[in-house]
N, C-alpha and C positions, 0 to 999 in steps of 0.2 A: 504493500500500500504506500502510495506517495501522497503526501499532503499538498494540496494546491493552496498556497498562501493567498488569501484574499486581501486586496488592498483595503485598508481601513479608511472609510470616509470620514471626513471632518464633520462634526456637528456644525450646522451652518452658522450658528451664533458664535461658537467657539472659533471657527475658522475666520469669520469676519473680524472678530476682536483681535485675534492674534496677528492678522495681516496689518490691520490699522495700527496696532500697538508697535509692531516691528518697524513699520514705516515711520512712525513717530520717533522711535528710538534712534534710527540711523540715517534719517534723511536730512538732518540739519547741517548746513555748511558752516565751518568755522570761519571767523572773521580774521583777516590778515592784520598783523600788528605793524603799525608804522615804525620806522626806524628809531624815532625819538621816544616812543612810548615804552615805559618801563613795566607796563602791565604784563603779567605772566598768564598766557593762555595755556592752561595745563594740557589740553587735548592735543596741542601741536608742539609742545615743548619737548625737545629732544632729551634733555636731562631727565625729565619726568618719565619719558618713555623708557629710558635705560633703567631707571629705578623700578619700573613696573615689569620689565621683561621676565625676570626670574619668577616674580610673584604670579604673573599670569600663567606661566608654564606650570608652576606648582598648583595653581587653581585647577587647570584642566587635567592635571595628573592626580587630582584628589589628595594632594598634600596640603590639606586645609590649614593645618597649624603653621606651616612655613609661610603660606600665602597671607594668613592673618597677621603674622609678625611684621611682614613688610608693609601691608596696607595700614596697619596701626602706626607705623613709622610715618607714612604719608599723612595720616590723619593728624598726628602730632605736629607735623610741619605745615600742613595746609588745612587746618581745621575750619578755616573760613570758606573753604571751597567744597562743592558737592562731590568731586571726584572720589576721594577716599571712602566716603559713606556709600557711594554707589558700588564701588568695588567690593566693599565688605558685604553688601547685599548680594552681589553675584556669587560669593562663596555660599551663602545660604540657598541661592537659586540652584546651584549645582548639587547641593545636598538633596534637593527635592527631585532632581532629574532622574535618578535611577528607578525610583518608584513613586509616581505622583499620587498614589493612594496614601502614602505616608504624609500626614499633615503636621508632623511634629516640628518642622522647621518654618512653618508659615508665619508664625508670630515674629520671629527674629528677622525673617526676610522683609516683612511689611514694615517693621520698625526701622530698618535701614533705609528702605525706600522713602518712608515718611521723613526721616532725617535729611535725606538727599533733597527732598522737596522743600523742607524748611530752610535749609542753608541756601539752596538755589533761589528761592523766592526773595531772600534777603539781598542777594547779589543783584537779582533782576530789578528790584525796586530802587536800590540805593546806589548802585555802581554801573553807570551806563556803559563803561568799557567792557563789562562782562555780560551785557544783555543777550548777545547771541549765544555765548557759551552756556550761560545759566538756563536759557530757554531749551538748549539741547538736553540738559540734565533733567529739567522739569518734564519734558516730553518723554525722556527715557524712563524716569521713575514712575510716572503715571502709566506709561505703556506697559512696563513690567508688572505693575499691580494688576492691570487689566488682563494680562496673560494669565496670571495666577487665578484671579477670580473667575475667568471664563473656562478654566480647566474642567474637563468632564467630571472629575471627582468632586468639584466644588460647586459649580453651577450657580455662582452668585451673579446672576445676569444683571441685576440693577447696579451693583457695585462695579461690575465690569464695564457696563455702558458709561457710567459716570467717569471712571478712570480713563476710558478710551476717548471720551469727549474732551477731558482736560488735556490729554496728550495731543490730540489733534489741534486744539486751540493754540498750543505753543508751537506746533509744527507750522500752522498757518501763519503765525507771527513772523517766522523766518523764511517764508516762501519767497522765491525770487533770488536767493543767494546764488552766486555763480562760483565757478572754479572749484567744483567738487573734487576732493581728493579721493584716492581709492578707498579710504576708510568710510567715507560718507556716501559712497555709491551704493552701499549695502541696502539701504532703505529703498532707493530708486530701483535697484535690481529686483527686490522682492515685490515691490508694487507693480513694476512692469510685467512681471511674470504672473502673479496671482490675480491681478485685476482682469486679466484675460482668462486665466485658468478657471477661476470661480464661476463666472457666468457660463462657460463652456460645459462645466460639469454640474452646475446647479442653476439651471435656467430660471428658476423661480426668483433668484436673487438679482436678476438683471435690473429691475426697476430701482433697487437699492443702490446700485453702482452707477446709475445714470449721471449723478452729479460729480463723479470722479473723472479725471482725464483718461483718455484711452491709453491703455498700456501696449506693450510690445513684448511678447514672450521671448522671441529670439534675442532682443536687446537685453532683456532681463537676465537671460542665461549668460550672455557675453559679459555683462557687468558683474555678475556673481563670480565668474572666472577671474576677472581682473582683480576683484577684491581678494579672492583666494590667493592670488599670486603676489600681490603688492601691498596689501594693507598691513597694519600693525595690530591695532586693538581688535578689529573685526575679522581678521583673517580666518581664525579657526571657526567662528560662528558661520562665516560665509561658506566654508568648506563643508560644514555639517549640512547646511541647507542645500548646497549644490549636490552633495551625495544623495540626499533623500529625494530630491526632485528627479535626478537622473535615474534613480532606481525605481521610484514609484510611478512617475508620470511621463518620463521621456524614453523609457525602454532602452536605456543605455547602461546595462548592468556591468559590462567590463570597465567602463570609466568609473562608475560608482564603487566598484570593488577596489580600484586603484586608490581612490580617495580614502576609502575605509581602511585599507592596508596602511596607508600613510598615517592616518589619525591613530590607529592602534599602535603602530610602531613608535610614533612620537610620544604618545601618552599611554603606555602599556598598563597603567594602574587606573585608568578611567573605565569603569564598568559599562557605561553606555557605549563607548567606542568599541570595547572588547566584544560585547554581545552583538553589536551591529556587524562587526567583521565576521563573527561566527555565522551570523544569519546570511551574509552575502556569500560566503564560501558554501554553505549548505544549499542555498537556493540555486547556485550555479553548478551544483553537482560535484563540487570539489571535496568529496568526503574524506580523502586521505589528509588533506590540509586542515579540514574542519575538526577532525577528531581531537588532536592535541589542544586546539584552541578551546574547544568545549570542555575538555577535561580540566584545563587550567581554570576556567570559570568556576567549576564545581569545587576544585581545590581551594580557590580563593574564598569561596563561601564558607567552606569547612574551617578555614584558617581565620575567619572573622575579619577579612580584609575590608578596609573602609569602602562603603558603597556597594559591596557585593551582597545581594540578598535574594529572596525567592523569585523576583521577577527575572533576573538574569539566569537563575537556576532553572526556571521553567523552560526558557529558550534552550539552554545547553542540554538539559536532560532529554527534551524532545528530539533534538537533532541527533543525539547519540542513539536514542531508540531507533530512529529511522536508519541510521548508518548500520547498526548491528542487525536490524531486520533485513536490510538489503544484502547483508553478508550471510543470511540464514542462521545467525546465532540468536535463536529465539529466547534463550534464557537471559542473555545479556540485554537484549532489546526489552524484554519484559521488565527487568530491573530498572531501566532508565525511564520507561513509560510510567511505571509506578512512582518514580521519583518526580516526574513532571506533574502527575496528578497531585502529589503531596504538596509541591511548591505552589501550584495553582490554587489549591484549597487554602493555603496559608495566607495568600493575598486576596482571597475571595474573588478569584477570576475564573469561576466555573462556567462562564459563558464564552470563554475564549476558544478559538480553534485548536490551540495547543492542548487544552484540557480535553475537549470533546473528542478530538482525533486520537489522543492517547488512550481514552476509554475504548474507542472502536478498535484500535490496534491491539489492546489487551484482550478484548473479546475475540479478535481474529486469531491471536496466538493461542488462547485457551481452546478455541475450536480446533486448531491444527493439532494441538496436543491431546485431543480427545476429551476435554473437560467441557461438555455441553452446558452444564448448569452454570459454571463460572462465565462462560461466553455469554449466555443469556443475561446474566447479572450485569455485565459491563455494557452490553448493547442497550438494555433497559435504562441504565443510568445515563448513557449518552443521549438517548431519546428524551428522557425526562428533563435534562438540563439544557437542551437546545430548543430553539424556536421552530415552529412548524415549517417555516419557509427556509430554514437552514439546510444546507446540503448534508450536514452531520445528522440531522433528524431523519432525512430521507434514507440515508445510508444505513443508519441503525435500524430503522423500521424494516427495510428490505432484508437485512441480515437476520433479524428476528423471525420474519415470515419464513425465510428459508430453513431456519433451525426448527421451527414449529412443524413444518411440513415433514421434516425428517424424523420427527418423534413417532 
């Protein structure tokens, strides 16, 4: 049995909010500094970028304590500026990323975004030289709050809408800025791509997007590639979005695999990059390469490594189950499918394809091993946990009928 991975559709409100928030975060252009101006524009200051380099690498590599130490240094040095508060908030954001069902980091993340807003508002109102830069951080902080509130696990639609509106107001304030750097092309790239992709895939949303400028998907992809190659702050984020777009929407798995390989190799302790790389290898049939990558995920979970938990375990265990089933090693396959079921139940993800198809695979293995009662048990469970329109429901129902006829 081979699992056909279904593309997960965005909830339309979640998708809209995320796109608008990301555009708000990254579409603001930094204001050039006149030669005689002593104002420090931190976003474009080379010294600050050098100070942030290691900390950003530590952040993406889930070395949060090291990143926190450097960002706190920046906070002590530039406490009057929103940048260090925003970077501290990003640490909390990436703690959320491996498993968005875990809400234990929400309060800390929101507190840092609120601090960013408070400090940025002060600059925005009292210091004209920082008006553009402060608007960038106001849009960014409100935008990230909107992304969290609109997450499928939180569904705080009213708060998400309010945060998105605030973000867009500050984005609108800086509209018309020219000379975009590779950093700040990120928002344009996402907008150009998704403002076309959304109505193509969700026609009902076309009226909502009428008041936005017309995008250009090809240009959006080109801009994302430029940011991926040349940016500093937004380079990694751009690569993540480019990888996901190429894999899920542009049918360019080889290029997506290359990016995934790079991200995992560069940040080997990042569980999100680790499991995405495993997923790419599996989906492209590269089972020999996928096996040790998946085993390492499970080892990292058992070792209590930061960020590795049941979500990543569910992926790795399922892929290993498929690999060993393809090799006719049914006992090993059964072991990993059972582990996938266990991890899925831990995170209450019993409606996912990984869970449902693990149950079907376990039923199929039981049937092959002559244990009809156990096979029926697994098929019934898969049928019970899936929706009537799901392929898993139809598959489980068909297999049950076949078993009952054989009785």
